[in-house]
C-alpha positions in Angstrom: 34.6 22.9 -12.1 32.7 21.6 -8.8 33.4 23.1 -5.7 34.6 21.1 -2.6 32.5 21.5 0.5 34.5 21.2 3.6 33.5 21.9 6.8 34.7 25.2 8.8 36.7 22.7 11.0 38.4 21.4 7.7 39.2 24.8 6.4 40.6 25.8 9.8 42.6 22.7 9.5 43.7 23.0 6.1 44.3 26.9 6.3 46.4 26.1 9.4 48.7 23.8 7.6 49.2 25.7 4.5 50.2 28.7 7.0 52.9 26.2 8.4 54.1 25.2 5.3 54.4 29.0 3.9 56.5 30.0 6.9 58.6 26.8 6.9 59.2 27.4 3.2 60.0 30.7 4.1 62.8 29.6 6.8 64.2 27.3 4.0 64.6 29.8 1.5 65.6 33.1 3.3 69.0 32.2 4.1 70.0 31.5 0.2 67.8 34.5 -0.9 69.3 38.3 -1.6 67.9 41.7 -1.0 66.6 43.3 -4.6 69.2 44.8 -6.3 69.4 48.5 -6.9 67.7 48.1 -10.4 64.9 46.0 -9.2 64.4 48.3 -6.7 64.1 51.3 -9.0 61.8 49.8 -11.4 59.3 48.9 -8.4 59.8 52.7 -6.3 56.7 54.5 -6.5 54.6 51.4 -6.5 55.7 49.8 -3.1 56.2 51.0 0.5 60.2 51.1 1.2 59.7 48.7 3.8 58.1 46.1 1.3 61.2 46.7 -0.8 63.5 46.7 2.2 62.0 43.4 3.3 61.7 41.3 0.4 64.4 38.9 -0.7 64.6 37.1 -4.0 66.0 34.0 -5.1 66.1 32.1 -8.5 66.3 28.2 -8.3 68.5 26.9 -10.8 68.5 23.0 -11.2 65.9 22.8 -8.6 62.1 23.1 -8.5 59.8 24.1 -5.3 58.3 21.0 -4.5 54.4 20.3 -4.1 53.6 20.6 -0.5 53.8 17.3 1.5 49.9 17.9 2.6 48.8 17.4 -0.8 47.9 13.8 -0.2 45.6 14.9 2.5 43.6 17.5 0.5 43.1 14.8 -2.3 41.9 12.8 0.6 39.5 15.7 1.1 38.3 15.6 -2.3 40.3 18.3 -3.6 41.9 18.3 -7.0 43.3 20.6 -10.1 45.5 21.6 -7.0 48.6 23.9 -8.4 51.9 22.7 -9.4 54.3 24.4 -7.6 57.0 22.9 -10.0 55.2 24.8 -12.7 54.7 28.2 -11.1 57.1 31.2 -12.6 57.2 32.5 -8.8 56.1 31.5 -5.5 55.9 34.0 -2.2 56.5 32.5 1.2 55.7 36.1 3.1 58.4 38.4 2.1 60.8 35.7 0.2 60.2 35.3 -3.0 61.4 32.1 -5.0 61.6 32.0 -8.9 62.1 29.3 -11.4 62.8 31.9 -14.1 64.8 35.2 -14.1 63.2 37.7 -12.7 60.9 40.4 -15.2 59.6 43.4 -13.6 56.2 42.3 -14.5 57.0 38.7 -12.3 58.9 40.7 -9.7 55.6 43.1 -9.6 53.2 40.4 -9.3 54.9 38.4 -6.6 55.7 42.0 -4.6 51.9 42.5 -4.5 51.8 39.2 -2.6 54.6 40.4 -0.1 52.1 43.5 0.6 49.3 41.1 1.2 51.2 39.2 3.6 52.2 42.7 5.0 48.6 43.8 5.7 46.9 40.3 6.4 49.6 38.3 8.0 50.5 34.8 6.7 47.5 32.7 8.8 44.9 35.1 7.5 46.2 35.2 4.1 46.5 31.1 4.1 43.1 31.5 4.9 41.5 33.7 2.3 43.8 31.5 -0.3 42.0 28.3 0.8 38.7 29.7 0.9 39.4 31.3 -2.6 40.4 28.0 -4.0 37.5 26.1 -2.5 35.1 28.8 -4.0 35.5 27.7 -7.2 37.1 24.4 -7.0 40.6 25.9 -8.3 43.2 28.9 -8.8 40.8 31.0 -10.5 39.0 31.4 -7.6 41.5 33.1 -5.2 41.1 36.8 -5.0 44.6 37.2 -3.6 45.4 36.2 -7.0 42.9 38.0 -8.7 44.1 41.3 -7.1 47.7 40.7 -7.7 47.0 39.8 -11.7 44.9 43.2 -12.0 47.5 45.6 -10.6 50.3 43.7 -12.3 48.3 44.3 -15.7 47.8 47.9 -14.7 51.7 47.9 -13.8 52.7 46.5 -17.2 50.0 48.8 -18.9 51.9 51.8 -18.3 54.9 51.4 -15.7 55.4 55.3 -15.6 52.0 55.7 -14.1 53.0 54.8 -10.5 50.0 54.1 -7.8 50.2 53.0 -4.6 50.0 49.0 -4.3 49.7 49.3 -0.5 46.5 51.6 -1.0 45.0 48.9 -3.7 45.6 45.9 -1.6 43.6 47.7 1.5 41.0 48.6 -0.7 40.7 45.4 -2.2 40.7 44.1 1.5 37.8 46.4 2.6 35.8 45.9 -0.5 36.3 42.1 -1.7 36.5 40.9 1.8 39.9 39.7 1.7 
């Protein structure tokens, strides 16, 4: 897959637009989202800080899908292709609001809560920048280190949900070592 070269100014522009989108979607879905259920909290306890579990809100959409961002045509005009289709994603995290197109399994919730932790440590602007840079590095979703980190930790969780580890520590380590 070919990578797309954008100037630093274009990367900053795209990152800013992505951050604004994340913020607007968080605001849009937050009123409808609910705190984690007791069973969800119990399954995630020991992996996530209580402040993450307290802050996280979840919403399962029925009969509607999250639409692709309105800035996609701009990205296509910049030469980007193979953009993720939001309507096909199982879950999408906007800060501390997790929107899903299907009922939450422990695995899906865990993956999305890793993103909540990443947002907590990085903030929306830096998260957005890293997401954009990762996408550009290989021209697609597979280059996004934030996703690779969430999938790696999710595999550890699903491989042995009784073996607890600190997601906060693992995300911090990834930030230090992988340049997140």
